[in-house]
Every structure is written in C-alpha cells, then in structure tokens.
N, C-alpha and C positions, 0 to 999 in steps of 0.2 A: 345117440340120440341128438335131434336137430333142433341146432337151436342159433345165437345172432353168430354166434364163428361163422356159419352156414354160407348167411345174409356175407357178411364183412370179405367173404374171399370170393362168392360172386359180385359183390358189386367189384369189390380190383382187380380181377379178369377185365371185369364188360371195360375199367378205364386204364388199363394193360393194352386192352386191344385201341383205345381209342386215341393212347401212346404214341402205338407204332405205327398204326395207320398214319400219324401228323407223322411220324420220319421217314416213312415213307414219302408223303405231298414235297421234304422238307421242309415242312416248320418245324423249327428249331424249339423254338419257346413253347408252341401249344405244347410240343412231345412232351418237353421236360416239365410241364407245371399239369399235367393230364401221368404223368408217369410219376412225380409226388405221389399224386391224390396216391395214384394204387399202389402205393408202399404204404399210403400210414392208413389204409381198409386189406392190405394182407399181412401186414406188417408192424402195424402202431404197437401190438405191445409188447415186442421184443426191442423198440429204439428206445425206453425209457420217457421218464418226461424231458432229460437236455434231448435226446434228440430227437422227441415231437416236437419239440418248442424249436431247433433247430430247423425241420422242415417247413412247418406251417412262415418264420423268415426265409425262409427261401420262395416261397410263393406267394410270398406278398414282392420278393422285391421279383418277380416276374409279373405278378400284374402291375405292381408302379412304372415301372419301366415300361410297360409295352408292348414286354416280347408277346401275348397273344394276339395271334391276328385274322379276322372275322371270315367263314368261309366266304373261297375265292367263286369268282360267277364263274356261271355253269356247273359248278359245285350240283347246283336243285336239279333230283332227281325227277318221274314223272310225281308232280304232286294227288293225284289220285282223284282227280273230280269229275270221273269219267263214272269212279262207284258211288259218288255222293251220298246223302247220307251210311248206307250199306257201310263203307267208310270204318265207322264206330263202332260195330256191333262187336269187333273182337276185343274192343276196349273192353268191354261188357264183361269180359269171361274174367279179367283182376278184380273188380268189386265185387262180384257172386264170388270165387274160390279164397277169398279174402272173409265175407262171409260166411261162407258153408264149413270152410277149416276149424275161424270160429266155435264154433255150434258141436260140429260132429265130429273133429280131432283129439276133443280132450278124452285125454282115460286112453289113444292109442297106444303111449308109447314111446311113441315114435317118435317126440316131437318136444322140446320143453315147454311143458305148462305154460311157462309164466307169456312167450314169445312166441301161441300160437298163431297170431294174428298177423304180426311180420314176416313167420316164414311162408301165413298161409299167402299173405301178403305176395309173399317172392313167386312160388309157387305160380300162383295167376299170371302172374307174366310174363311167365315161360311159358306155361301153359298158350299164351295168348299167342307168344310167338312162332310156337309149334304152328296153332290155326292159322296163321297171318302164311306161314308159310307154303302149308297146300293147300291150303284157297289161293293165294297168287302169285302162288313159281315166284320165287326173287332170287336173284344173282345169290349162293349164298355166303356173302358178303355184304349184301343191302343193310341187314340192320344195324348193322357193329356202323356201315358206309352213313348214312343217315343219323344214327346218334352221335358221331362224332361229327357230323357236318353242324348236328344242333347245340352240341355244347359248343362247340366250336362259337358260332350264334351266343347263345350267352355270356358263357365268359368267364371269366373266376368271378362272377353273381351264383356259379351256380354253387359254392363248397361255404356261402354266404353263411345260411341256415347254420349250420356243423358250428362255423365259426362263434359267430353269435346266444351256440347254445353251451357252449363252451364257456362261453365267457361269464353269460350268468350263473353259471355252477360257481369262477374263480368268483365272485361277484359273492356268493354265497356262504361260497369257504372265507373271504373276506370279512363276511357278520358285516354286509350293507346291508343283508334283509333284520336284522337288528336294531339299525339305525333307523331303516327309513318302518320297523314297527314303531320305539319310542317317539316316534318324531307324529305318525299316525295316533300314536294313543292322547296325547294331546288338546286334539279335536275332535275322539267318534266319543261323544257321549258314553261315561258307562252303561253299559247296561242293554244299553239300545242294539237293537240284533240288526234291524234296514238299517240303519248305520255300517256299520262293519259291513255288512254285504255290501253294500254303493261301495266303500269305501275300499275292499275287496277287489271289485270289477271296477268300478275307475281306476283306481288304482295297474290293472293290469291291461289295460288298452292302454293308461298312459304313457307305462313303465314300455312295453311293448314300441308305441311311437317314438321312445327315447331310442330304443335298443335297436328296432329292426326284426324283434325278433318277436311271439311269443314264448316258447323256447329260453327265452333266455329272462323275460323275466317271472319267468312260475316260477324256480325255487326262489328269487327273490321274496316277490308278495305274498307269497306263499309260509316263506319261517318268519316274513316279519306280523301279515294278519289274516290268512290262513288256515295253520297247522295252532300260535297260540289263542285267536277270538272265537276266529267261528268252528274248529272243529273242539279242540283241546275245553274254551271257554260255553262256550252255548250248547258246544256234541252235535256239530252238524255229519251226517255220512259223509266222508274222506270222497268216495265214489264220485258221492253228487259236486261238493264241494271242486275238487280239482278241477273232475272234469268242463263244467261248464265254468269256469274257471279261466279256463283254457278257450273256453270259445270268446269270451270277454273279453282274452287281450286276441285272439282272431280280428276280434273289431276295431285295434289298437292298430294291425296291420294294415288295414283297408284307408287308413287315413295317412302314410307314415311317407313320403320317399327317402326316411334309410329302407324300410322293406322292398330293398333295390330290386332281386330275384322276381318281385310280386308286379309294386309297380313301375320301375324305370324300366328295368330290362323289355318288357313288351310295349311301353312307351315308344325305345328307340326302333325294334323290329319293326316296327306298327310304321316310323319315318312320322311320329304325329308332331306337332311344333309347336304346340305343347307338352315337354317331360312332363309334366305337372299332373296331365288330362285322368290320367287314370285314377289319381287319389280323390283327383276333385268330386269322377263321378259316382264313386263310389262311402263317401260321405254321406250322406243319402240315405246310404241302407246303412252305414256300419252306426250310428247312432240310433235310431231303434231296435235294433237286435241286440245293442249294448245295454240297452232299458231292459229289455224280455226277458236280457242274460239274467242280469240284475233281480228281476222280479223273481225268472228259474228256480234260483239258488236260495232264496228267500221262501221259496213254496215250497219246493221241494225235499231240500236238504234236513230242515228239520223239526218231521214229522216226529 
C-alpha cells in the first residue's frame, strides 16, 4: 500500500539528484547541504533522534557559514516566455490530480486511506513532469537542472517549514501549549464562545508570526485553546476548528518576516529595495481574512 514512505523516498531521490548535480559543478557546500536533506528523507527513520539532531546541526553549520552558493551567472535556461500563459497548463495537472485522487481513490486498496491526498499530490507532480516532457521535449536532465538552480536560489530557507514544524512539535511536547492555555484562561470570559474562538484565531496568527510557520503554531495553540475549550468545552467540530484554525495561522504567515521562504526570499529574488515590501503589501489582505476565518469557525463549527 502506497503511503508517506513512498513520498519521502521520491523527495529524497530528488534532493539526492540536486546534490549530485551540485557536486558535478564543484559546488561542494550545496552538494553537502542537499545531500544531508536527501539523507533525512531517505533514511531519517533509521538515524534515531541523536543522529537526526546531528544532521540538523550540520545543516545549520553549512547554512550559517555561507557554504551554500547562489546559482552561477548564465545558469538560467530558456524562460519559456514564448509560450505565454500556456506554460501554466501542466501545473494545473497537480491540483486536479490531487483533488481527483482524494475523491476517487478511497477504497482502491492501493493507497493508504490516511494519505490519499498527499500521495495524489505526488502523483500529480509526476504526471505534470511527464506532460511537460511529452509537450516540450527538453533535455533529459532539464527538470533536475532547473530544480537545482531554483533550490540554490532559495537556499537554506527551503527547509525552514520542516524545521519550524518540528520546533512546534517540540514546544507541544515540552508543555508550552498548557502554559499558553493557562494564560488564556485568565482573560477569556467563562462560557463566552466567541471570545474563545477569537483567542484561538488571533493566537494562531500571532504565534505564527513569532514562529514563522503555521505548522509550528498549530500544535501549541490547538493544545492550549482548540482542544480543551473549542472542541471539548463547547463541542466544536474538530475538522472545522482545526482546518480553519490553520487558515487563521496562515494569515500570520502573510504578516511576518520570520516566514522567510514566503516573504523575504521573494523580495531577495526580485531585488526589491525594501526587504519587507512583500509583508507590507500583504497586511491589508491578511487582517480582513483573519477576521473572516474567526467568523467562519464561530458560524460553522458549533452547529
């Protein structure tokens, strides 16, 4: 049965290819960094906690010492401008496959029922690549070369979401959620559903702004307010509370430079004079969207 291990192997092989291509170009720091990322995907479950900790420290050393180099001048391939908007058509294969697989593949017996959407997403990536190769007939290694060029441009920030999600899990295990929940209980009026929902939504956004990633905020705020108050206390629908709660967290992502891969890297790639220009442009959207998410939880989760 196909599940997460297959996706991890696929991702690991891609990063391994980036490492090999970097090594072939004598970009030793890049090769080492992406090689370690590949190792974490391919064999992280065999390394144990101590081994994975050492791997993460090695990644930090490589990133902190500036070992990763940006793409070399002249690396850019044909930008595809001659194709116009048609170039985006294969990209639509990915969400269509993910959506279709989610609805059509349950009960097939081929895919882990708990991972159907993620596996379908991975399948969509493969189908989109096949479509591009059939349509454009590029050189065999062009997808990997362009992927390596792009990942080198993004640099260490490409693994920031995984790091922050892991940090959120560590915080949850350490009991930070209980501390936040205790503090929240002092200012949320007892029995006031809307105040509890607002505290959860705003807390998700604020903690995401601090951590830089909603995946890091989710285990903490859900343990602090989502589960004890909204779900157990007021009988809220767990799926609605958690799903829209994540969306509230993403509103925080739009408003923080800590979300470097979303807000700082694009500014750097576009060579904007103001490194916070992306954040400033998104605040006007994030705040009304946060209010809408809070109202949606209040209206939909407690019927």
